[in-house]
ZAVO-459969 format. One line per 5 residues: number of its first residue (from 1); their letters; for each residue x, y, z of N, C-alpha, C, O. Coordinates in nm, 4 decimals. Atoms other than C-alpha are relative to their C-alpha. Layout:
N
NUM = a = X/Y/Z/X/Y/Z/X/Y/Z/X/Y/Z; ... $
This chain:
183
1 = makek = 0.0821/-0.1198/0.0000/0.0000/0.0000/0.0000/0.0861/0.1256/0.0000/0.0617/0.2182/-0.0774; -0.0872/-0.1174/-0.0075/0.2750/0.2461/0.0952/0.0773/0.0180/-0.1298/0.1008/0.1306/-0.1736; -0.0749/-0.0071/0.1249/0.4666/0.1599/-0.2211/-0.0862/0.0609/-0.1103/-0.0381/0.1432/-0.1883; 0.0916/-0.0556/0.0995/0.1612/0.2365/-0.4379/-0.0204/0.1499/0.0228/-0.0266/0.2282/-0.0719; 0.0170/-0.1419/-0.0337/0.1138/0.5656/-0.2568/0.1226/0.0793/-0.0446/0.1087/0.1876/-0.1013 $
6 = niqiv = -0.1232/-0.0680/0.0415/0.4792/0.6602/-0.3178/0.0102/0.0102/-0.1518/0.0549/0.1121/-0.2044; -0.0010/-0.0034/0.1467/0.4489/0.5680/-0.6868/-0.0941/0.1091/-0.0502/-0.0620/0.1811/-0.1448; 0.0958/-0.1041/0.0389/0.1428/0.7930/-0.7121/0.0562/0.1395/0.0278/0.0382/0.2302/-0.0534; -0.0612/-0.1297/-0.0339/0.3273/1.0801/-0.5377/0.1053/0.0355/-0.1044/0.1097/0.1492/-0.1514; -0.1037/-0.0248/0.1005/0.6216/1.0440/-0.7797/-0.0638/0.0369/-0.1333/-0.0179/0.1298/-0.1998 $
11 = ndlke = 0.0695/-0.0315/0.1258/0.3834/1.0416/-1.0791/-0.0619/0.1393/0.0038/-0.0563/0.2129/-0.0948; 0.0570/-0.1348/-0.0158/0.2052/1.3519/-0.9452/0.1097/0.1064/-0.0089/0.0912/0.2101/-0.0726; -0.1122/-0.0943/0.0051/0.5399/1.5268/-0.8958/0.0520/0.0148/-0.1429/0.0820/0.1259/-0.1868; -0.0449/-0.0059/0.1396/0.6476/1.4362/-1.2509/-0.0956/0.0836/-0.0843/-0.0530/0.1646/-0.1667; 0.1015/-0.0761/0.0748/0.3214/1.5753/-1.3885/0.0110/0.1493/0.0328/0.0037/0.2337/-0.0565 $
16 = slkka = -0.0153/-0.1406/-0.0412/0.3649/1.8963/-1.1878/0.1265/0.0608/-0.0597/0.1262/0.1766/-0.1012; -0.1255/-0.0475/0.0601/0.7251/1.9268/-1.3120/-0.0181/0.0334/-0.1477/0.0374/0.1320/-0.1963; 0.0232/-0.0238/0.1429/0.6073/1.9032/-1.6734/-0.0778/0.1293/-0.0229/-0.0485/0.2043/-0.1160; 0.0861/-0.1172/0.0170/0.3441/2.1754/-1.6279/0.0639/0.1289/0.0515/0.0313/0.2375/0.0037; -0.0525/-0.1188/-0.0695/0.5501/2.4119/-1.4109/0.0998/0.0770/-0.0851/0.1816/0.0189/-0.1564 $
21 = ksvif = -0.0990/-0.0867/0.0644/0.7399/2.7084/-1.5509/0.1231/0.0129/0.0890/0.2341/0.0352/0.0408; -0.1128/0.0026/-0.0932/0.9545/2.7042/-1.2388/-0.0378/-0.0836/0.1216/-0.1550/-0.0963/0.1570; 0.0172/0.0754/-0.1241/1.0022/2.4886/-0.9302/0.1063/0.0513/0.0955/0.2256/0.0465/0.0655; -0.0923/-0.0541/-0.0985/1.1573/2.6425/-0.6220/0.0016/-0.0948/0.1197/-0.1035/-0.1342/0.1703; -0.0158/0.0897/-0.1141/1.2942/2.4221/-0.3441/0.0464/0.0830/0.1194/0.1462/0.1547/0.1117 $
26 = vdylg = -0.0306/-0.0802/-0.1183/1.2970/2.5744/0.0048/0.0050/-0.0873/0.1247/-0.0550/-0.1946/0.1312; -0.0056/0.0610/-0.1325/1.3811/2.4760/0.3602/-0.1017/0.0745/0.0853/-0.0904/0.1956/0.1045; 0.1076/-0.0635/-0.0761/1.0741/2.5429/0.5720/0.0065/-0.0309/0.1490/-0.0818/0.0106/0.2240; -0.0105/0.0410/-0.1395/1.1940/2.3990/0.9048/0.0010/0.1239/0.0904/0.0851/0.2124/0.0752; 0.0104/-0.1129/-0.0912/1.0906/2.6403/1.1799/-0.1268/0.0810/-0.0219/-0.1639/0.1616/0.0634 $
31 = lsaqd = 0.1273/-0.0681/0.0231/0.7690/2.7691/1.0213/-0.1098/-0.0707/0.0781/-0.1158/-0.1936/0.0786; 0.1128/0.0586/-0.0723/0.4612/2.7144/1.2364/-0.1053/-0.0450/-0.1012/-0.1004/-0.0070/-0.2182; 0.1073/0.0477/0.0879/0.1556/2.5422/1.0927/-0.0795/0.1176/-0.0559/-0.1201/0.1159/-0.1721; 0.0723/-0.1190/0.0434/-0.0182/2.8803/1.0757/0.0793/0.0735/-0.1088/0.0222/0.1189/-0.2079; -0.0849/-0.0652/0.0997/0.2778/3.0303/0.8865/0.0018/-0.0780/-0.1312/0.0000/-0.0188/-0.2391 $
36 = vnefr = 0.0021/0.0838/0.1210/0.2811/2.7359/0.6437/-0.1307/0.0206/-0.0752/-0.1308/0.0304/-0.1979; 0.1300/-0.0232/0.0641/-0.0901/2.7863/0.5763/-0.0049/0.1371/-0.0662/-0.0563/0.1518/-0.1771; -0.0063/-0.1359/0.0568/-0.0353/3.1587/0.5218/0.0870/-0.0005/-0.1262/0.0521/0.0607/-0.2271; -0.0917/0.0103/0.1139/0.2567/3.0781/0.2889/-0.0688/-0.0699/-0.1172/-0.0582/-0.0244/-0.2311; 0.0732/0.0726/0.1056/0.0456/2.8274/0.0927/-0.1018/0.0918/-0.0677/-0.1167/0.0887/-0.1899 $
41 = qkmke = 0.1002/-0.0915/0.0546/-0.2258/3.0915/0.0489/0.0644/0.1036/-0.0916/0.0117/0.1340/-0.1986; -0.0708/-0.0984/0.0826/0.0236/3.3476/-0.0829/0.0465/-0.0632/-0.1315/0.0413/0.0001/-0.2369; -0.0438/0.0699/0.1212/0.1588/3.0901/-0.3281/-0.1186/-0.0296/-0.0918/-0.1068/-0.0218/-0.2141; 0.1211/0.0272/0.0788/-0.1930/3.0000/-0.4399/-0.0408/0.1253/-0.0777/-0.0841/0.1161/-0.1925; 0.0316/-0.1265/0.0662/-0.2515/3.3684/-0.5212/0.0918/0.0256/-0.1193/0.0552/0.0986/-0.2113 $
46 = edaev = -0.0967/-0.0156/0.1089/0.0563/3.3495/-0.7480/-0.0118/-0.1136/-0.1024/0.0760/-0.1295/-0.1872; 0.0207/0.1171/0.0862/-0.0833/3.0403/-0.9293/0.1148/-0.0985/0.0168/0.1678/-0.1520/-0.0806; -0.1069/0.0947/-0.0329/0.1753/2.8245/-0.7551/-0.0529/-0.1007/0.1016/-0.1379/-0.0689/0.1847; 0.0419/0.1083/-0.0876/0.1320/2.4955/-0.5744/0.1153/-0.0365/0.0932/0.2297/-0.0492/0.0495; -0.1000/0.0380/-0.1000/0.3167/2.4045/-0.2538/-0.0149/-0.1481/0.0288/-0.1239/-0.1963/0.0598 $
51 = vvakn = 0.0011/0.1439/-0.0252/0.4132/2.0400/-0.2105/0.1122/-0.0341/0.0972/0.2268/0.0071/0.0792; -0.1000/0.0521/-0.0924/0.5903/1.8779/0.0823/0.0041/-0.1505/-0.0231/-0.0964/-0.2197/-0.0064; -0.0167/0.1428/0.0265/0.7278/1.5350/-0.0057/0.1383/-0.0426/0.0473/0.2260/0.0405/0.0710; -0.1314/0.0518/-0.0380/1.0151/1.3112/0.0926/0.1009/0.0323/-0.1095/0.0691/0.0289/-0.2284; -0.1053/-0.0345/0.0966/1.3421/1.4090/-0.0717/0.0248/-0.1131/-0.0996/0.0508/-0.0880/-0.2172 $
56 = tlikk = -0.0237/0.1132/0.0911/1.3825/1.0586/-0.2153/-0.1056/-0.0035/-0.1107/-0.0749/-0.0393/-0.2244; 0.1063/-0.0023/0.1011/1.0477/1.0942/-0.3946/0.0201/0.1156/-0.0977/-0.0035/0.1012/-0.2176; -0.0282/-0.1142/0.0882/1.1394/1.4377/-0.5289/0.1155/-0.0346/-0.0926/0.1109/-0.0056/-0.2121; -0.1149/0.0405/0.0828/1.4740/1.3002/-0.6486/-0.0436/-0.0956/-0.1096/0.0004/-0.0845/-0.2240; 0.0501/0.0975/0.0976/1.2950/1.0146/-0.8209/-0.0780/0.0708/-0.1108/-0.0672/0.0343/-0.2279 $
61 = aveed = 0.0814/-0.0726/0.0980/1.0575/1.2585/-0.9926/0.0858/0.0820/-0.0962/0.0525/0.0931/-0.2142; -0.0846/-0.0843/0.0862/1.3376/1.4821/-1.1261/0.1142/-0.0776/-0.0636/0.1990/-0.0193/-0.1311; -0.1068/0.0839/0.0527/1.5614/1.1883/-1.2211/0.0192/0.0161/-0.1505/0.1326/0.0179/-0.1984; -0.0071/-0.0098/0.1458/1.4789/1.2258/-1.5920/0.0519/0.1361/-0.0452/0.0947/0.1517/-0.1596; -0.0445/-0.1351/0.0329/1.5715/1.5931/-1.5826/0.1524/0.0089/0.0083/0.2139/-0.0544/0.0942 $
66 = naskd = -0.1454/-0.0167/0.0000/1.9303/1.6975/-1.6637/0.0509/0.0665/0.1277/0.1663/0.0470/0.1661; -0.0413/-0.0740/-0.1190/1.9382/1.9153/-1.3520/-0.0005/-0.0854/0.1257/0.0359/-0.0369/0.2328; 0.0145/0.0826/-0.1200/1.8825/1.6207/-1.1169/0.1307/-0.0172/0.0766/0.1296/-0.0280/0.1992; -0.1291/0.0147/-0.0682/2.2551/1.5860/-1.0433/0.0292/0.1216/0.0870/0.0813/0.1082/0.1978; -0.0202/-0.1223/-0.0776/2.2709/1.9487/-0.9287/-0.0963/0.0054/0.1193/-0.0607/0.0536/0.2268 $
71 = lekdl = 0.1017/-0.0043/-0.1061/1.9534/1.9092/-0.7236/0.0291/-0.0954/0.1148/-0.0130/-0.0702/0.2278; -0.0250/0.1022/-0.1027/2.0783/1.6032/-0.5327/0.0554/0.0602/0.1283/0.0125/0.0238/0.2378; -0.0623/-0.0587/-0.1195/2.2908/1.8139/-0.2977/-0.0955/0.0950/0.0726/-0.0802/0.1191/0.1924; 0.0947/-0.0936/-0.0609/2.0016/2.0567/-0.2371/-0.1154/-0.0710/0.0706/-0.1812/-0.0124/0.1566; 0.1121/0.0740/-0.0573/1.7499/1.7880/-0.1446/0.0434/-0.0760/0.1241/0.0393/-0.1990/0.1293 $
76 = egptm = -0.0384/0.0518/-0.1318/1.8727/1.7360/0.2093/-0.0860/0.0720/0.1032/-0.1141/0.1909/0.0880; 0.0813/-0.0622/-0.1043/1.6646/1.8016/0.5185/-0.1406/0.0283/-0.0500/-0.1766/-0.0121/-0.1605; 0.1385/-0.0276/0.0382/1.3052/1.9272/0.5115/-0.0049/0.0858/-0.1273/0.0591/0.1907/-0.1355; 0.0081/-0.0713/0.1273/1.2159/2.0380/0.1590/-0.1451/0.0191/-0.0412/-0.2268/-0.0728/-0.0370; 0.1306/-0.0347/0.0534/0.9123/2.2133/0.0249/0.0239/0.0403/-0.1454/0.1152/0.1176/-0.1745 $
81 = aifsy = -0.0118/-0.0349/0.1418/0.8662/2.2363/-0.3532/-0.1169/0.0902/-0.0375/-0.2322/0.0603/-0.0064; 0.1029/-0.0932/0.0453/0.6773/2.5300/-0.5028/-0.0007/-0.0044/-0.1524/0.0967/0.0339/-0.2173; 0.0156/0.0113/0.1445/0.5502/2.4674/-0.8556/-0.0770/0.1218/-0.0502/-0.1922/0.1428/-0.0124; 0.0633/-0.1183/0.0561/0.4736/2.7875/-1.0470/-0.0483/-0.0312/-0.1407/0.0296/-0.0741/-0.2257; 0.0589/0.0390/0.1275/0.2381/2.7389/-1.3393/-0.0197/0.1150/-0.0983/-0.0438/0.0896/-0.2163 $
86 = sdpis = 0.0201/-0.1097/0.0952/0.2075/3.0876/-1.4892/0.1268/0.0838/-0.0139/0.1916/0.0798/-0.1185; -0.1184/-0.0865/0.0052/0.4883/3.3315/-1.4079/0.1135/-0.0675/0.0777/0.0972/-0.0962/0.1963; -0.1072/0.0704/-0.0706/0.8226/3.1678/-1.3231/0.0677/0.0828/0.1094/0.1312/0.0259/0.1983; -0.0735/-0.0865/-0.0929/0.9519/3.4692/-1.1252/-0.0844/0.0487/0.1175/-0.0317/0.0635/0.2278; 0.0806/-0.0609/-0.1066/0.6588/3.6039/-0.9211/-0.0038/-0.0819/0.1297/-0.0022/-0.0215/0.2370 $
91 = pikti = -0.0064/0.0726/-0.1282/0.6564/3.3155/-0.6667/0.1327/0.0192/0.0721/0.1370/0.0195/0.1951; -0.1310/-0.0249/-0.0615/1.0272/3.3752/-0.6078/-0.0040/0.1317/0.0768/0.0446/0.1404/0.1896; 0.0142/-0.1295/-0.0674/0.9504/3.7386/-0.5259/-0.0830/-0.0152/0.1271/-0.0492/0.0416/0.2309; 0.0883/0.0202/-0.1149/0.6709/3.6267/-0.2923/0.0711/-0.0755/0.1120/0.0511/-0.0457/0.2297; -0.0764/0.0749/-0.1018/0.9007/3.3797/-0.1148/0.0885/0.0952/0.0789/0.0925/0.0897/0.2018 $
96 = fefak = -0.0915/-0.0921/-0.0687/1.1514/3.6540/-0.0378/-0.0760/0.1062/0.0788/-0.0294/0.1494/0.1842; 0.0829/-0.0939/-0.0765/0.8758/3.8970/0.0679/-0.0489/-0.0655/0.1293/-0.0469/-0.0033/0.2356; 0.0470/0.0744/-0.1172/0.7365/3.6327/0.3048/0.1140/-0.0200/0.0990/0.0950/-0.0081/0.2200; -0.1164/0.0250/-0.0867/1.0855/3.5574/0.4383/0.0450/0.1264/0.0728/0.1081/0.1172/0.1781; -0.0367/-0.1246/-0.0688/1.1357/3.9270/0.5253/-0.0671/0.0100/0.1358/-0.0068/0.0565/0.2325 $
101 = thelp = 0.0743/-0.0123/-0.1263/0.8695/3.9057/0.7942/0.0107/-0.1251/0.0869/-0.0020/-0.1160/0.2090; -0.0022/0.1248/-0.0755/0.9055/3.5390/0.8961/0.1397/-0.0623/0.0117/0.1586/-0.1595/0.0849; -0.1380/0.0492/0.0057/1.2804/3.4835/0.8300/0.0105/-0.1397/-0.0608/0.1194/-0.1970/-0.0655; 0.0053/0.1303/0.0666/1.1772/3.1600/0.6577/-0.1053/0.0093/-0.1093/-0.1906/0.0976/-0.1006; -0.0875/0.1116/0.0303/1.1593/2.9768/0.4208/0.1312/0.0467/-0.0620/0.1427/0.1597/-0.1095 $
106 = ktksa = -0.1302/-0.0285/0.0602/1.5185/2.9634/0.3002/0.0083/-0.0754/-0.1323/-0.0163/-0.1958/-0.1391; -0.0067/0.0591/0.1331/1.5685/2.9023/-0.0688/0.1223/-0.0889/-0.0131/0.2334/-0.0500/0.0229; -0.1102/0.0933/0.0253/1.7790/2.6002/-0.1593/0.0458/0.0110/-0.1452/0.1642/0.0298/-0.1730; -0.0300/-0.0072/0.1430/1.7594/2.6063/-0.5392/-0.1314/0.0068/-0.0757/-0.2390/0.0101/-0.0159; 0.1201/-0.0054/0.0834/1.5180/2.6207/-0.8317/0.0298/-0.0555/-0.1382/0.1443/-0.0600/-0.1831 $
111 = lvegn = -0.0042/0.0322/0.1419/1.4463/2.4918/-1.1764/-0.0882/0.1041/-0.0675/-0.2103/0.1028/-0.0515; 0.0744/-0.1054/0.0676/1.3457/2.7910/-1.3865/0.0016/-0.0306/-0.1485/0.1055/-0.0254/-0.2143; 0.0163/0.0410/0.1397/1.2119/2.6871/-1.7259/0.1024/-0.1073/-0.0373/0.1625/-0.1033/-0.1447; -0.0872/0.1143/0.0241/1.4200/2.3697/-1.6963/0.1464/0.0208/0.0333/0.2245/-0.0740/0.0255; -0.1396/-0.0300/-0.0313/1.7459/2.5413/-1.5948/0.0204/0.0057/0.1515/-0.0561/0.0698/0.2235 $
116 = yknsi = -0.0323/0.0030/-0.1426/1.9019/2.4764/-1.2546/0.0559/0.1350/0.0448/0.1406/0.1936/-0.0226; -0.0501/-0.1235/-0.0620/1.9602/2.7826/-1.0349/0.0293/-0.0296/0.1469/-0.0549/-0.0841/0.2182; -0.0318/0.0192/-0.1417/2.1427/2.7706/-0.7016/-0.0640/0.1124/0.0816/-0.1270/0.2019/0.0253; 0.0689/-0.0965/-0.0869/2.0256/2.9750/-0.4024/0.0407/0.1444/-0.0286/-0.0420/0.2350/-0.0177; -0.0465/-0.1364/0.0311/2.2373/3.2780/-0.4981/-0.0653/0.0498/-0.1282/-0.1090/0.1646/-0.1357 $
121 = eveel = 0.0628/-0.0383/0.1271/2.1028/3.2804/-0.8530/-0.1500/0.0228/0.0173/-0.2074/0.1113/-0.0463; 0.1424/-0.0186/-0.0274/1.7471/3.2420/-0.7222/-0.0226/0.1356/0.0651/-0.1186/0.2054/0.0323; 0.0142/-0.1302/-0.0664/1.7981/3.5451/-0.4988/0.0150/0.1145/-0.1006/-0.0514/0.2173/-0.0875; -0.0151/-0.1018/0.1044/1.9138/3.7445/-0.8028/-0.1265/0.0113/-0.0846/-0.1602/0.1200/-0.1314; 0.1217/0.0001/0.0817/1.5961/3.6451/-0.9887/-0.1120/0.0834/0.0613/-0.1980/0.1349/-0.0102 $
126 = kdips = 0.1077/-0.0762/-0.0656/1.3777/3.8178/-0.7296/0.0002/0.1467/-0.0411/-0.1006/0.2158/-0.0256; -0.0092/-0.1406/0.0401/1.4999/4.1531/-0.8631/-0.0457/0.0246/-0.1430/-0.0546/0.1395/-0.1863; 0.0496/-0.0154/0.1366/1.3757/4.0871/-1.2158/-0.1436/0.0515/0.0062/-0.2236/0.0006/0.0847; 0.1385/-0.0493/-0.0005/1.0601/4.2868/-1.2897/-0.0977/-0.1104/-0.0408/-0.0620/-0.2026/-0.1142; 0.1013/0.1005/0.0327/0.7394/4.0867/-1.3152/-0.0366/0.0073/-0.1480/-0.0061/0.1049/-0.2165 $
131 = keeli = 0.0410/0.0084/0.1399/0.5973/3.9825/-1.6495/-0.0909/0.1182/-0.0364/-0.0752/0.1780/-0.1428; 0.0924/-0.1101/0.0256/0.3194/4.2442/-1.6233/0.0750/0.1322/-0.0090/0.0449/0.2156/-0.0944; -0.0781/-0.1232/0.0017/0.5704/4.5188/-1.5456/0.0820/0.0106/-0.1285/0.0910/0.1181/-0.1878; -0.0772/-0.0011/0.1245/0.7891/4.4198/-1.8414/-0.0888/0.0285/-0.1206/-0.0497/0.1022/-0.2111; 0.0935/-0.0257/0.1096/0.4872/4.4153/-2.0726/-0.0403/0.1472/0.0007/-0.0474/0.2103/-0.1048 $
136 = grfvg = 0.0347/-0.1421/-0.0109/0.3861/4.7593/-1.9424/0.1108/0.0897/-0.0511/0.0848/0.1868/-0.1222; -0.1148/-0.0784/0.0489/0.7349/4.8955/-2.0067/0.0098/-0.0078/-0.1517/0.0342/0.0925/-0.2188; -0.0097/0.0199/0.1451/0.7350/4.7466/-2.3570/-0.1079/0.0798/-0.0720/-0.0794/0.1487/-0.1700; 0.1095/-0.0737/0.0622/0.3939/4.8910/-2.4430/0.0258/0.1504/0.0099/0.0004/0.2247/-0.0849; -0.0333/-0.1416/-0.0161/0.5032/5.2271/-2.3022/0.1073/0.0446/-0.0976/0.1014/0.1549/-0.1521 $
141 = slgsp = -0.1069/-0.0364/0.0940/0.8161/5.2210/-2.5154/-0.0509/0.0015/-0.1438/0.0000/0.0761/-0.2274; 0.0597/-0.0038/0.1343/0.6049/5.1437/-2.8221/-0.0743/0.1309/-0.0226/-0.0695/0.1877/-0.1317; 0.0769/-0.1231/0.0119/0.3857/5.4450/-2.7542/0.0858/0.1244/-0.0040/0.0442/0.2266/-0.0587; -0.0863/-0.1176/-0.0088/0.6756/5.6802/-2.6930/0.0377/0.0573/-0.1370/0.0205/0.1775/-0.1573; -0.0331/-0.0573/0.1309/0.7967/5.7154/-3.0556/-0.1216/0.0581/-0.0715/-0.1115/0.1598/-0.1402 $
146 = iskfv = 0.1213/-0.0491/0.0647/0.4388/5.7574/-3.1752/-0.0400/0.1344/0.0580/-0.0738/0.2267/-0.0161; 0.0383/-0.1274/-0.0612/0.3641/6.0308/-2.9236/0.0987/0.1106/-0.0368/0.0584/0.2255/-0.0553; -0.0983/-0.1000/0.0441/0.6893/6.2084/-3.0153/-0.0268/0.0428/-0.1426/-0.0138/0.1605/-0.1760; 0.0317/-0.0314/0.1388/0.5931/6.1866/-3.3821/-0.1213/0.0923/-0.0073/-0.1202/0.1904/-0.0816; 0.1203/-0.0836/-0.0027/0.2474/6.3315/-3.3103/0.0340/0.1388/0.0514/-0.0134/0.2388/-0.0026 $
151 = yslsg = -0.0418/-0.1298/-0.0540/0.4056/6.6065/-3.1002/0.0766/0.0796/-0.1058/0.0570/0.2004/-0.1193; -0.0758/-0.0679/0.1063/0.6450/6.6862/-3.3872/-0.0931/0.0534/-0.1066/-0.0766/0.1657/-0.1544; 0.0959/-0.0454/0.1014/0.3574/6.7037/-3.6326/-0.0801/0.1191/0.0499/-0.1068/0.2120/-0.0264; 0.0759/-0.1129/-0.0543/0.1633/6.9343/-3.4034/0.0879/0.1242/0.0049/0.0374/0.2356/-0.0093; -0.0921/-0.1140/0.0024/0.4728/7.1560/-3.3814/0.0062/0.0629/-0.1381/0.0065/0.1853/-0.1514 $
156 = iqnkf = -0.0007/-0.0499/0.1382/0.4846/7.1854/-3.7595/-0.1306/0.0720/-0.0288/-0.1311/0.1791/-0.0896; 0.1313/-0.0604/0.0203/0.1127/7.2594/-3.7654/-0.0075/0.1353/0.0707/-0.0585/0.2321/0.0142; 0.0009/-0.1267/-0.0744/0.1547/7.5283/-3.4975/0.0845/0.1054/-0.0700/0.0442/0.2214/-0.0790; -0.0862/-0.0946/0.0718/0.4423/7.6889/-3.6890/-0.0690/0.0515/-0.1252/-0.0581/0.1696/-0.1583; 0.0724/-0.0403/0.1205/0.2301/7.6930/-4.0042/-0.1074/0.1024/0.0351/-0.1216/0.2038/-0.0333 $
161 = vfavn = 0.1057/-0.0922/-0.0427/-0.0595/7.8612/-3.8189/0.0603/0.1346/0.0386/0.0058/0.2389/0.0024; -0.0657/-0.1253/-0.0371/0.1795/8.1206/-3.6695/0.0465/0.0760/-0.1242/0.0333/0.1982/-0.1307; -0.0467/-0.0644/0.1236/0.3265/8.1898/-4.0147/-0.1160/0.0620/-0.0763/-0.1046/0.1750/-0.1239; 0.1181/-0.0536/0.0695/-0.0190/8.2342/-4.1732/-0.0522/0.1219/0.0744/-0.0877/0.2220/0.0121; 0.0450/-0.1152/-0.0794/-0.1213/8.4640/-3.8859/0.0925/0.1202/-0.0197/0.0467/0.2339/-0.0311 $
166 = aiakk = -0.0961/-0.1095/0.0193/0.1985/8.6670/-3.9286/-0.0185/0.0620/-0.1377/-0.0146/0.1844/-0.1506; 0.0220/-0.0529/0.1354/0.1382/8.7014/-4.3037/-0.1290/0.0801/-0.0041/-0.1333/0.1886/-0.0620; 0.1286/-0.0706/-0.0018/-0.2247/8.7988/-4.2445/0.0134/0.1327/0.0737/-0.0418/0.2340/0.0308; -0.0188/-0.1230/-0.0774/-0.1198/9.0537/-3.9835/0.0785/0.1022/-0.0818/0.0452/0.2207/-0.0839; -0.0830/-0.0901/0.0806/0.1471/9.1977/-4.2137/-0.0819/0.0575/-0.1148/-0.0724/0.1768/-0.1433 $
171 = ksenl = 0.0831/-0.0487/0.1110/-0.0982/9.2210/-4.5059/-0.1035/0.0990/0.0521/-0.1346/0.1981/-0.0140; 0.0989/-0.0893/-0.0604/-0.3531/9.3819/-4.2756/0.0648/0.1352/0.0297/0.0040/0.2398/0.0069; -0.0704/-0.1266/-0.0277/-0.0933/9.6416/-4.1670/0.0296/0.0739/-0.1298/0.0123/0.1956/-0.1360; -0.0281/-0.0617/0.1306/0.0084/9.7071/-4.5303/-0.1263/0.0598/-0.0586/-0.1232/0.1693/-0.1148; 0.1263/-0.0499/0.0527/-0.3569/9.7447/-4.6287/-0.0418/0.1258/0.0741/-0.0938/0.2188/0.0123 $
176 = eqveg = 0.0343/-0.1189/-0.0782/-0.4114/9.9946/-4.3440/0.0866/0.1182/-0.0404/0.0390/0.2316/-0.0461; -0.0899/-0.1066/0.0414/-0.1051/10.1924/-4.4544/-0.0416/0.0541/-0.1354/-0.0395/0.1751/-0.1579; 0.0412/-0.0435/0.1341/-0.2257/10.2004/-4.8139/-0.1268/0.0797/0.0104/-0.1377/0.1848/-0.0528; 0.1259/-0.0713/-0.0141/-0.5766/10.3055/-4.7112/0.0210/0.1317/0.0740/-0.0434/0.2317/0.0421; -0.0272/-0.1228/-0.0760/-0.4387/10.5607/-4.4627/0.0716/0.1036/-0.0862/0.0487/0.2234/-0.0693 $
181 = gan = -0.0726/-0.0909/0.0875/-0.2086/10.7118/-4.7280/-0.0889/0.0517/-0.1111/-0.0602/0.1577/-0.1668; 0.0899/-0.0421/0.1088/-0.4951/10.7348/-4.9827/-0.0934/0.1079/0.0492/-0.1465/0.1826/-0.0329; 0.0913/-0.1036/-0.0528/-0.7023/10.9585/-4.7547/0.0688/0.1274/-0.0034/0.0120/0.2293/0.0360 $
């Protein structure tokens, strides 16, 4: 019975690995049950799933992956795996935000889009802007040249209007001088 359960856990982990854009492995030892529940809720909001499994089962699940050799040294002690299904970076940011107030969990490593990242590299990833922020910047940069072009065109239009007004004013003054001299 236990063997069947372990086989099912490994199969579930493999399926989650296939679907996930990133998997972050953390040490959660020291978090209270309430803190773990709060952490799970924050991860759920980021479209990420929190799984606690035996390290041997996690190792078995990632065996087919090229990064499994690098992960072996990280899968020691209590390990929680966070599977991110939409944005590979936002759960990493949330982990570090949560750790600011709770001092845990501690990041061990991650698989980001299939590439192994050690704890130092994972910490660097938290500074990358979110997908939404990058899209916003990109859209803003697309609009910038267009708005400058429109502004330039309006400048030409304004100069034309000023020139026509100046010509009209000059002709009006000349006409007044001619009419004033004829009297």
